[in-house]
C-alpha positions as semicolon CSV with decimal commas, in nm:
position;residue;x (nm);y (nm);z (nm)
1;M;-0,006;0,000;-0,025
2;R;0,149;0,346;-0,098
3;A;-0,007;0,531;0,145
4;V;0,137;0,347;0,400
5;F;0,513;0,388;0,263
6;A;0,453;0,710;0,286
7;A;0,341;0,755;0,614
8;A;0,654;0,558;0,719
9;V;0,898;0,808;0,501
10;I;1,001;0,994;0,812
11;I;1,145;0,651;0,937
12;L;1,265;0,493;0,651
13;L;1,558;0,619;0,426
14;G;1,648;0,476;0,106
15;A;1,510;0,457;-0,225
16;S;1,575;0,139;-0,434
17;C;1,690;-0,225;-0,406
18;F;2,053;-0,073;-0,474
19;A;2,040;0,311;-0,376
20;E;2,342;0,304;-0,186
21;D;2,644;0,541;-0,237
22;A;2,964;0,381;-0,372
23;P;3,233;0,323;-0,084
24;K;3,522;0,530;-0,138
25;V;3,809;0,380;-0,314
26;Q;4,049;0,114;-0,178
27;T;4,389;0,094;-0,365
28;T;4,545;-0,153;-0,141
29;A;4,344;-0,480;-0,210
30;P;4,584;-0,778;-0,302
31;D;4,462;-0,878;-0,671
32;A;4,366;-1,250;-0,528
33;D;4,077;-1,057;-0,339
34;V;3,946;-0,891;-0,602
35;I;3,633;-1,014;-0,767
36;A;3,504;-0,709;-0,951
37;V;3,617;-0,353;-1,072
38;V;3,364;-0,066;-1,094
39;L;3,481;0,246;-1,234
40;G;3,857;0,192;-1,101
41;R;3,765;0,122;-0,757
42;K;3,817;-0,261;-0,692
43;I;3,539;-0,468;-0,506
44;T;3,706;-0,714;-0,232
45;V;3,566;-1,088;-0,160
46;K;3,465;-0,922;0,174
47;E;3,222;-0,751;-0,013
48;K;3,059;-1,030;-0,241
49;D;2,756;-0,963;-0,022
50;R;2,730;-0,580;-0,185
51;L;2,862;-0,642;-0,495
52;N;2,527;-0,548;-0,656
53;G;2,471;-0,250;-0,476
54;V;2,863;-0,115;-0,498
55;I;2,869;-0,166;-0,882
56;F;2,496;-0,033;-0,972
57;G;2,531;0,232;-0,707
58;A;2,845;0,356;-0,857
59;L;2,715;0,385;-1,200
60;M;2,371;0,526;-1,120
61;E;2,596;0,813;-0,899
62;Q;2,785;0,849;-1,243
63;Y;2,461;0,876;-1,470
64;T;2,291;1,139;-1,215
65;K;2,627;1,331;-1,206
66;E;2,686;1,295;-1,578
67;N;2,310;1,421;-1,654
68;K;2,296;1,669;-1,438
69;I;2,032;1,510;-1,212
70;E;1,883;1,707;-0,917
71;P;1,588;1,783;-0,742
72;T;1,449;2,143;-0,769
73;T;1,296;2,342;-0,507
74;E;1,004;2,339;-0,580
75;E;1,010;1,910;-0,629
76;L;1,131;1,909;-0,257
77;D;0,906;2,135;-0,128
78;A;0,631;1,922;-0,317
79;F;0,747;1,588;-0,143
80;V;0,721;1,726;0,178
81;Q;0,418;1,880;0,182
82;K;0,245;1,604;0,019
83;T;0,400;1,333;0,190
84;E;0,321;1,531;0,548
85;E;0,009;1,518;0,401
86;K;-0,043;1,171;0,336
87;E;0,093;1,092;0,674
88;K;-0,190;1,262;0,842
89;L;-0,478;1,141;0,644
90;Q;-0,280;0,757;0,697
91;E;-0,287;0,815;1,069
92;A;-0,681;0,922;1,074
93;K;-0,765;0,627;0,877
94;F;-0,593;0,441;1,116
95;E;-0,753;0,585;1,404
96;R;-1,131;0,495;1,266
97;D;-1,030;0,153;1,135
98;S;-0,952;0,086;1,494
99;E;-1,240;0,187;1,682
100;K;-1,426;0,035;1,400
101;L;-1,251;-0,284;1,490
102;K;-1,309;-0,248;1,843
103;Q;-1,651;-0,233;1,763
104;E;-1,695;-0,533;1,571
105;L;-1,490;-0,750;1,809
106;K;-1,741;-0,652;2,089
107;E;-2,036;-0,849;1,863
108;S;-2,135;-1,189;2,004
109;S;-2,210;-1,332;1,677
110;I;-1,873;-1,281;1,578
111;T;-1,711;-1,648;1,477
112;D;-1,316;-1,740;1,607
113;K;-1,164;-1,720;1,282
114;N;-1,321;-1,370;1,200
115;R;-1,228;-1,268;1,546
116;K;-0,839;-1,367;1,530
117;D;-0,856;-1,187;1,224
118;K;-0,954;-0,874;1,340
119;E;-0,778;-0,893;1,620
120;A;-0,447;-0,926;1,423
121;Q;-0,577;-0,619;1,199
122;L;-0,620;-0,431;1,527
123;Q;-0,308;-0,504;1,670
124;T;-0,122;-0,394;1,354
125;F;-0,316;-0,050;1,337
126;E;-0,235;-0,031;1,725
127;K;0,129;-0,066;1,694
128;F;0,138;0,160;1,402
129;L;-0,036;0,446;1,598
130;K;0,222;0,384;1,885
131;N;0,500;0,437;1,679
132;K;0,354;0,733;1,545
133;R;0,275;0,873;1,921
134;D;0,639;0,778;2,034
135;I;0,819;0,939;1,745
136;K;0,600;1,275;1,814
137;E;0,692;1,254;2,200
138;R;1,102;1,213;2,093
139;T;1,092;1,503;1,860
140;K;0,908;1,765;2,108
141;G;1,135;2,076;2,045
142;M;1,282;1,925;1,742
143;E;1,134;2,058;1,458
144;E;1,443;2,221;1,286
145;L;1,622;1,903;1,283
146;M;1,293;1,707;1,181
147;K;1,244;1,958;0,899
148;T;1,629;1,909;0,789
149;S;1,570;1,508;0,797
150;R;1,228;1,601;0,604
151;R;1,443;1,761;0,347
152;Q;1,715;1,537;0,330
153;I;1,451;1,213;0,289
154;A;1,294;1,456;0,021
155;Q;1,617;1,476;-0,155
156;N;1,679;1,107;-0,150
157;F;1,339;1,007;-0,287
158;V;1,316;1,274;-0,570
159;R;1,663;1,233;-0,692
160;A;1,572;0,868;-0,712
161;W;1,255;0,910;-0,926
162;K;1,471;1,171;-1,138
163;L;1,733;0,927;-1,241
164;N;1,454;0,608;-1,314
165;K;1,263;0,871;-1,486
166;A;1,553;0,971;-1,745
167;L;1,680;0,605;-1,743
168;Y;1,323;0,553;-1,896
169;A;1,293;0,808;-2,112
170;Q;1,647;0,657;-2,274
171;Y;1,600;0,315;-2,289
172;G;1,226;0,257;-2,259
173;G;1,139;-0,129;-2,172
174;R;0,942;-0,268;-1,878
175;V;0,851;-0,139;-1,531
176;I;0,831;-0,306;-1,220
177;F;0,702;-0,256;-0,889
178;Q;0,881;-0,157;-0,571
179;Q;0,782;-0,043;-0,237
180;A;1,020;0,293;-0,300
181;G;0,872;0,373;-0,639
182;A;0,815;0,196;-0,969
183;E;1,154;0,109;-1,112
184;P;1,286;0,074;-1,511
185;L;1,397;-0,274;-1,473
186;D;1,494;-0,313;-1,842
187;A;1,655;0,035;-1,853
188;Y;1,867;-0,070;-1,558
189;R;1,974;-0,383;-1,732
190;D;2,071;-0,240;-2,093
191;L;2,235;0,053;-1,877
192;L;2,430;-0,216;-1,703
193;K;2,532;-0,412;-2,040
194;E;2,645;-0,048;-2,228
195;Q;2,849;0,010;-1,945
196;E;3,004;-0,333;-1,904
197;K;3,134;-0,305;-2,285
198;K;3,251;0,014;-2,237
199;G;3,451;-0,096;-1,957
200;A;3,285;0,118;-1,699
201;F;3,254;-0,237;-1,454
202;Q;3,382;-0,579;-1,434
203;I;3,304;-0,877;-1,251
204;I;3,653;-1,064;-1,219
205;D;3,543;-1,363;-1,031
206;K;3,292;-1,566;-1,288
207;N;3,150;-1,725;-0,975
208;Y;2,950;-1,376;-0,868
209;E;2,840;-1,280;-1,246
210;A;2,547;-1,506;-1,247
211;P;2,392;-1,375;-0,919
212;F;2,507;-1,036;-0,996
213;W;2,282;-1,022;-1,288
214;K;1,983;-1,211;-1,159
215;Y;1,773;-0,909;-1,016
216;F;1,760;-0,756;-1,365
217;T;1,732;-1,099;-1,586
218;N;1,526;-1,299;-1,379
219;D;1,148;-1,193;-1,422
220;S;0,972;-1,436;-1,186
221;M;1,152;-1,189;-0,902
222;H;0,943;-0,903;-0,980
223;T;0,592;-0,760;-1,047
224;F;0,553;-0,584;-1,418
225;Y;0,311;-0,313;-1,485
226;S;0,157;-0,314;-1,822
227;K;0,309;-0,052;-2,051
228;S;0,059;0,236;-1,977
229;E;0,085;0,201;-1,607
230;G;0,430;0,164;-1,648
231;E;0,482;0,479;-1,840
232;K;0,237;0,651;-1,569
233;F;0,436;0,553;-1,247
234;I;0,738;0,635;-1,389
235;N;0,646;0,959;-1,518
236;T;0,452;1,035;-1,218
237;P;0,593;1,039;-0,882
238;W;0,382;0,819;-0,638
239;W;0,376;1,122;-0,375
240;M;0,182;1,330;-0,600
241;M;-0,049;1,021;-0,697
242;E;-0,415;0,998;-0,479
243;E;-0,491;0,721;-0,269
244;P;-0,873;0,591;-0,305
245;H;-0,926;0,740;0,051
246;E;-0,796;1,083;-0,040
247;K;-1,055;1,145;-0,308
């Protein structure tokens, strides 16, 4: 549910499965330990579990800089405003749903199975609401810090969306669902293939080659949008879309 994700934006940072900054260059790694190289940076066997993130993150950072992809002030303002609105709407909806469930659980005619389902739902809502109350309590008097935090979150999400939009515009292809926003999967793959041919990265230890490409080539791992839906979700940021209960 996109609105639930928006409501948690103040807690969670990151924009996609591989959205991480490229680590600092290491120049002293023994050649025997090197399993890949990206933009001149050696990746060692100690980093094997982060191979996708290191390579993908470095190449996305390079693409972002080369194409001068940066959020505008207006885009950042819109993100902050819309996510705050969505958080308030979602919190109010959870409050209403919790009260409704409490009333339904008082009914004597409810079946055991139905009761367990409703109790589980109520527990989820109440946990969410408690977390929100705890955050509000802990951040009292920290308005400026929270404002800065929201701005940084906005920077990350808007930048990631603009990057994906630019990649889709250049390469096209299919689009997949991800909690942090739609991803142009085929565009990712095509850019990586292109950069590999140019020598921007190389997987030296071939034992890691298939696992690296799995995310980009194994369709069974993903949920694909139709072409029209993919274009809509790539070109329209999720925070600007209305949820059914917002209409």
